[in-house]
N, C-alpha and C positions, 0 to 999 in steps of 0.2 A: 488282320495287322495292317494291312496295306491302308488303310483308310485313317487308323491312326498315325502311321508315320505321315500321311499328306497331311494329315491335319496340324500334325506337330511342328512340319516346316512352313505349313502355310499361317502359325502363331506364333512364329521364331522371331520375324521383325519385328513383329506387334508391340512382345512385350520386350522386346529391346528396346523400343523406343523408350517404353513407358519405363524401364528401370535408367536409360539414360536421364529421359525427362525428369525423373525424382533426384536424382542426384548433382542435377544440374539447377536446381530450385534455392532460389536464391536465401546467403546465412542471415542474419542481422547481421548487420552494420557492429565492429567493435563499439564497446561502452566508449561514452567519455572516460580519460581518468581522471574530472572530477564528481564521477556517478558516487553517490551512495552504494547504487549498485555494486559497484566494484567489492563492495562487500561481500560475502559469504556468509548469508544466516539464511535459517530455518524459524518460521513462525507458525504456530499455532492457529484458529480462528477459530469463533467462537460458535461455526457448527463441527469442531473436532476436528476438521482439515488441512491436513499442514499445508505448509507453500514454501519456494525460496521466496525470498526479499526482493531479486533482481525480475521475478513475475510480475510485479508491480510496472512494468517497464512496456512502453507503449502508449500509455494517457498517463495526464501530471493529475498529480496526489497534494492532497493536503493529510501532512506526516501532525502528528503531537502523541511522545507520550505520557503516560498517569498511569492510575492503579484504580481497581474496582472497589476498594475500600475506603478511597481517599474522601473525605466527607468536608472538603472547605474549597480547593482550587483546582478538582479534576472536574468537577462536577461542572465552574465554569471555563473548561476547555473545553469542552461538550457546546457548550452554549454556543461558545464561541463559533466555532465549527457552522454549530444549527445554525448562529447568526449569519456568516458570508455564505452559508448554502442559499438562503434566502433573498439575498441580493443578484443574485446569477437567474437566468431564465433556465427552461426546460432543456434548450439543447446544452450549452454551459453544465446543466450538473449532470445530462448526460455523460457530457466525456470528462466528469472532474471522478477522482475516487479518494476515498474518503480514508484512510488509516489511524489508529488508533492503538501503539504498540505500551505492555504492558511492563513496566517497570519492577516489576512483580509477578515473577511468574509461578513460582510457587504458591502462592495462593489464588491466580488467576487461571482457576480451567477455564476449560471451553464451557460448562456450566454459567461461569460468577461471568464470565462476558458476557455471555449470552441473556443472562439475568440485567447485565446494566443496557444493554439493547432493544431490550424488549422495555426496560423504563420507562428508558427517554425516548423510544419510538425512534429508531435510525433505522432506517430504511436498508436493508442488506442489499440492496440491487448497488447502492452507494460508499457504505460504513462497514471498515471492516475491525473489528475488534481483535486481535491478535495477543500472542504472547511470542517472544522467542526462547532459547533453549536458557537457560539460567545464565552458560557460561557466555552468551552473546549476548546480554542487557549493554553491559558497559560500552558495546563496541556499538551497538545500533547506536547510544545514546552521543557516540564520542561524533558520530560522521554527521550526526544531526544538529547537533553544536547543543547537547541537553548535558545538565550540571543535576546531580542525585545524588544525594548521601542514604544509607537506613540510618532508623535511630531504633533507639531501644526502644519503645513503644510499639516496633510495626508500623510506624507511617513510615513517612519520606518525607525529605525538603528536596525540595527539586526546581533547576527554571520552567516557568510555564510558557512555553509557546506554540503555536503554529507555524509550519514549514513548506512552501510550497515548492514541489520538488516537478522539475517539465519530466516531456512523457519519457527521456534517458537518467532519468534521477538528480540532475544538476539542480542544486538548490535556486531556486529564482530572487523568491520573498522569504520574510519570515516579520512575523509580529510578538511581542508577549504583549499584545492589550488585550484583555482578558475581557469577558461579558457578553449582555447580549446587545453593543451596540459593536461593529465589526471596525476596526480600522480604515478609514476611505482606500489611504495606498494599497494596502494590503487588498482590500478588496477587489483593486483598479489591477495589483497584479494579477489576481485567481482569474477575472474577467478574462484579461489579453491571453495566457494558458490556456485560457478552455479555449475560447474563440479560436485555437489552430485550427486545422484539419488534422 
């Protein structure tokens, strides 16, 4: 019994120091007021994993809204993201996340998102396809400056845009030039954002 008591007396300062170090760990800086991550939103990705919108904080993001059943402009949005990605060197690609957010969460299940990712050969290390909760689609679209409306046939009329966010979720640049030839000014902005440590 005395040995246990002595051991606990010896360990007490060490445990106390560990507890103090853990409580003194730096907390992340508050989000800038103009960060899109101020919006509290939950998304579900192509693997069925739920995550907070704000968890994308920490590295620049290329973000667009789309829906998987779209046959017209949404494939061009993906082509545009791939075209921008091709303009980057490997280190810049590594420092950039690409997030496609669905405006049709009722149909864009994880399986539907995964199917598009596989068909389009989107690298899951960099590309995340995700659906927000139905009640949050308009809020996400609002902070990204994307306008959309559902049509009677189940399709959507929507803004086609790639939005570049900095590591804290502030909008740095935006392009509505879609296709396999990316907007040079937008690519330059992406390279600058991806070059920052």
